[in-house]
C-alpha positions as CSV (number, residue, x, y, z in Angstrom):
1,X,13.7,-106.0,23.9
2,X,10.1,-105.1,23.8
3,X,9.1,-101.5,23.1
4,X,6.2,-99.7,24.7
5,X,4.6,-97.0,22.5
6,X,2.5,-94.1,23.8
7,X,0.6,-92.4,21.0
8,X,-0.5,-88.8,21.4
9,X,-4.2,-88.0,21.9
10,X,-4.9,-86.8,18.4
11,X,-3.6,-90.1,16.9
12,X,-5.6,-92.1,19.4
13,X,-8.7,-90.2,18.3
14,X,-8.0,-90.9,14.7
15,X,-7.3,-94.6,15.3
16,X,-10.4,-95.2,17.4
17,X,-12.9,-93.6,14.9
18,X,-15.9,-96.0,14.8
19,X,-16.0,-98.4,11.8
20,X,-19.4,-98.9,10.3
21,X,-20.8,-102.5,10.5
22,X,-20.7,-102.9,6.7
23,X,-16.9,-102.7,6.8
24,X,-16.3,-105.0,9.9
25,X,-16.0,-108.2,7.8
26,X,-13.1,-107.1,5.6
27,X,-9.6,-108.6,6.2
28,X,-7.2,-105.7,6.9
29,X,-4.1,-107.9,6.5
30,X,-5.3,-109.1,3.1
31,X,-5.8,-105.6,1.8
32,X,-2.5,-104.2,3.1
33,X,-0.6,-107.3,1.7
34,X,-2.1,-106.5,-1.7
35,X,-1.0,-102.9,-1.4
36,X,2.5,-104.0,-0.3
37,X,2.8,-106.3,-3.3
38,X,1.1,-103.9,-5.8
39,X,4.3,-102.5,-7.4
40,X,6.4,-105.6,-7.0
41,X,4.5,-108.8,-7.8
42,X,6.5,-112.1,-7.5
43,X,9.0,-110.5,-9.8
44,X,9.2,-107.3,-11.8
45,X,11.2,-105.3,-14.3
46,X,10.8,-101.6,-15.2
47,X,11.9,-98.1,-15.9
48,X,11.6,-95.3,-13.4
49,X,12.4,-91.6,-13.3
50,X,13.4,-90.3,-9.9
51,X,13.4,-86.6,-9.0
52,X,14.8,-85.3,-5.8
53,X,14.1,-81.8,-4.7
54,X,15.8,-80.2,-1.7
55,X,16.3,-76.6,-0.5
56,X,19.6,-76.4,-2.4
57,X,19.2,-78.5,-5.6
58,X,17.1,-80.6,-7.9
59,X,18.2,-83.8,-9.5
60,X,16.5,-86.2,-11.9
61,X,17.8,-89.6,-12.8
62,X,16.5,-92.4,-15.0
63,X,16.7,-95.9,-13.6
64,X,16.1,-99.5,-14.6
65,X,14.9,-101.9,-11.9
66,X,14.6,-105.6,-11.3
67,X,13.1,-107.4,-8.3
68,X,12.3,-110.9,-7.2
69,X,10.1,-111.5,-4.1
70,X,11.0,-109.4,-1.1
71,X,14.6,-110.4,-0.9
72,X,16.2,-109.4,-4.2
73,X,16.4,-106.1,-6.1
74,X,18.8,-104.4,-8.5
75,X,18.6,-100.8,-9.4
76,X,20.8,-99.2,-12.1
77,X,21.0,-95.5,-13.1
78,X,20.7,-95.1,-16.9
79,X,20.8,-91.3,-17.1
80,X,22.2,-88.6,-17.0
81,X,25.5,-89.7,-18.6
82,X,27.7,-88.6,-15.7
83,X,25.9,-91.0,-13.4
84,X,25.2,-93.8,-15.8
85,X,26.1,-97.2,-14.4
86,X,25.8,-96.4,-10.7
87,X,23.9,-99.3,-9.2
88,X,22.5,-100.8,-6.0
89,X,22.1,-104.5,-5.3
90,X,19.9,-105.9,-2.5
91,X,20.0,-109.6,-1.4
92,X,18.2,-110.2,1.8
93,X,19.3,-107.5,4.3
94,X,22.6,-106.9,2.5
95,X,23.1,-103.9,0.2
96,X,26.0,-103.2,-2.2
97,X,26.5,-99.9,-4.1
98,X,28.6,-99.8,-7.3
99,X,30.3,-96.5,-8.2
100,X,30.9,-96.7,-11.9
101,X,33.3,-93.7,-12.1
102,X,35.8,-95.3,-9.8
103,X,34.9,-98.9,-10.6
104,X,34.3,-99.7,-6.9
105,X,31.8,-101.9,-5.1
106,X,30.9,-100.9,-1.5
107,X,28.9,-102.9,0.9
108,X,26.6,-100.7,3.0
109,X,27.2,-101.3,6.8
110,X,24.3,-101.7,9.2
111,X,25.2,-98.3,10.7
112,X,24.3,-96.7,7.4
113,X,20.8,-98.2,7.0
114,X,19.2,-95.0,8.0
115,X,21.2,-92.9,5.5
116,X,19.8,-91.5,2.3
117,X,19.6,-93.9,-0.7
118,X,21.1,-92.3,-3.9
119,X,20.7,-88.8,-2.4
120,X,16.9,-89.2,-2.1
121,X,14.5,-89.0,0.9
122,X,14.3,-92.8,0.8
123,X,16.8,-94.6,3.1
124,X,18.8,-97.8,2.7
125,X,16.5,-99.3,5.2
126,X,13.5,-98.7,2.9
127,X,15.3,-100.8,0.2
128,X,16.1,-103.7,2.5
129,X,12.7,-104.3,4.0
130,X,13.1,-108.0,4.5
131,X,9.5,-109.0,5.1
132,X,6.1,-107.7,4.2
133,X,4.0,-105.3,6.3
134,X,1.7,-108.2,7.2
135,X,4.6,-109.9,8.9
136,X,6.0,-107.1,10.9
137,X,2.9,-105.1,11.8
138,X,-0.4,-105.6,13.6
139,X,-3.0,-104.2,11.2
140,X,-6.4,-102.8,12.1
141,X,-9.2,-101.1,10.2
142,X,-9.5,-97.6,11.8
143,X,-12.0,-95.9,9.5
144,X,-14.3,-96.7,6.6
145,X,-16.3,-94.1,4.8
146,X,-16.0,-90.9,2.7
147,X,-12.9,-88.7,2.7
148,X,-13.0,-85.7,0.2
149,X,-15.9,-87.4,-1.5
150,X,-14.0,-90.7,-2.0
151,X,-15.1,-93.9,-0.4
152,X,-12.0,-95.2,1.5
153,X,-10.6,-97.6,4.1
154,X,-8.0,-96.4,6.6
155,X,-5.7,-98.7,8.4
156,X,-3.5,-98.4,11.5
157,X,-0.3,-100.4,11.5
158,X,1.7,-100.9,14.8
159,X,4.8,-103.1,14.7
160,X,5.1,-106.3,16.7
161,X,7.3,-105.9,19.8
162,X,10.0,-108.1,18.3
163,X,9.9,-106.6,14.8
164,X,13.1,-105.0,13.5
165,X,11.5,-101.9,12.0
166,X,12.1,-98.2,12.1
167,X,8.5,-96.8,12.5
168,X,6.5,-96.6,15.7
169,X,3.3,-96.6,13.7
170,X,1.9,-96.2,10.1
171,X,-1.4,-95.3,8.6
172,X,-2.7,-96.2,5.1
173,X,-5.6,-94.8,3.2
174,X,-6.9,-97.1,0.4
175,X,-9.7,-96.6,-2.1
176,X,-12.6,-99.0,-1.6
177,X,-13.4,-99.3,-5.3
178,X,-10.2,-100.9,-6.4
179,X,-8.0,-101.1,-3.3
180,X,-5.4,-98.6,-4.7
181,X,-3.5,-96.8,-2.0
182,X,-3.9,-93.0,-1.7
183,X,-1.4,-92.2,1.0
184,X,0.7,-93.7,3.7
185,X,1.9,-91.8,6.8
186,X,4.9,-92.8,8.9
187,X,5.2,-92.0,12.7
188,X,8.1,-92.3,15.1
189,X,7.7,-94.1,18.5
190,X,6.5,-90.8,20.1
191,X,3.6,-90.6,17.6
192,X,5.2,-87.7,15.6
193,X,4.6,-87.7,11.9
194,X,7.9,-88.1,10.1
195,X,6.9,-88.4,6.4
196,X,4.0,-88.9,4.0
197,X,3.9,-90.9,0.8
198,X,1.2,-90.3,-1.8
199,X,0.2,-92.5,-4.7
200,X,-1.1,-90.8,-7.8
201,X,-1.7,-91.0,-11.6
202,X,-3.3,-94.5,-11.6
203,X,-2.8,-96.3,-14.9
204,X,-2.9,-99.8,-16.4
205,X,0.7,-101.0,-16.6
206,X,2.0,-104.6,-16.9
207,X,-1.5,-105.9,-16.9
208,X,-2.5,-104.4,-13.6
209,X,-3.8,-101.0,-12.4
210,X,-1.2,-99.2,-10.4
211,X,-0.3,-95.7,-9.2
212,X,2.5,-94.6,-11.5
213,X,3.6,-91.5,-9.5
214,X,4.8,-91.9,-5.9
215,X,5.9,-88.9,-3.9
216,X,7.6,-89.0,-0.5
217,X,7.6,-85.8,1.6
218,X,9.5,-85.4,4.9
219,X,7.3,-83.7,7.6
220,X,10.1,-81.5,8.8
221,X,10.9,-80.1,5.3
222,X,7.5,-80.2,3.5
223,X,9.0,-78.1,0.6
224,X,11.3,-81.0,-0.2
225,X,10.4,-84.3,-1.8
226,X,11.4,-87.4,-3.7
227,X,9.2,-88.4,-6.6
228,X,9.2,-91.7,-8.5
229,X,7.5,-91.9,-11.9
230,X,7.0,-95.4,-13.4
231,X,7.3,-95.3,-17.2
232,X,7.2,-99.1,-17.7
233,X,6.7,-102.0,-15.4
234,X,6.2,-105.7,-16.1
235,X,5.3,-108.3,-13.5
236,X,5.8,-112.0,-12.8
237,X,8.7,-112.6,-15.2
238,X,11.3,-115.4,-15.3
239,X,14.4,-113.4,-14.4
240,X,17.9,-115.0,-14.8
241,X,19.6,-115.8,-11.5
242,X,22.7,-113.9,-12.6
243,X,20.8,-110.6,-12.3
244,X,21.0,-110.5,-8.5
245,X,24.8,-111.0,-8.3
246,X,27.8,-108.8,-7.7
247,X,29.1,-109.5,-11.2
248,X,25.8,-108.1,-12.7
249,X,26.0,-105.1,-10.3
250,X,29.3,-104.1,-11.9
251,X,28.1,-104.6,-15.5
């Protein structure tokens, strides 16, 4: 069923900021596709440290990750010792969690896609995004120029009517110089800001320049956040097929 979205006036004002003629020949889809693929490549393998901060507790875990295209991913906790071996496997839109302490594999039902992934501010739905942003969203350049003395592009993304996505709209800010993302903002269908993701600490890793610190902050609890720090990341590897299997999930 098609969805009609009404954006509040302040968002309409942001989105309709005039774009200078010098920026009108760029391809918004090409830039957002590059941003979407930046930390993934055709395949990848790496080590990440995830820290989750809430009002009540703070938790840090080490993880090893593997991915192939947009359809396959395996994430395994490597530290602390009490959580070692907990893992998540994604194949297409299916997710399985392996609980190492009780040696049990659980398939995540569709009703739980909006639930927290591994206790973080990311959701299961974030993990199973089946297609790229350029497939599900109409993308427009909304601003080009200086923000805080940095030359940037800003993009507005609105989902196609038949797209199976959570967000009513998204905005991205990208540095002109190297097309590295600075932030992404996520809105519901009423145009209310729900969360902000920032991209920081840009370094050379795996042969490409990437932001190695990604922070996700919910709009309704700005003192909380989930932070991902990339300690190692390699791209475009030949990964064994067995990696993305239930048997490997339980290893």
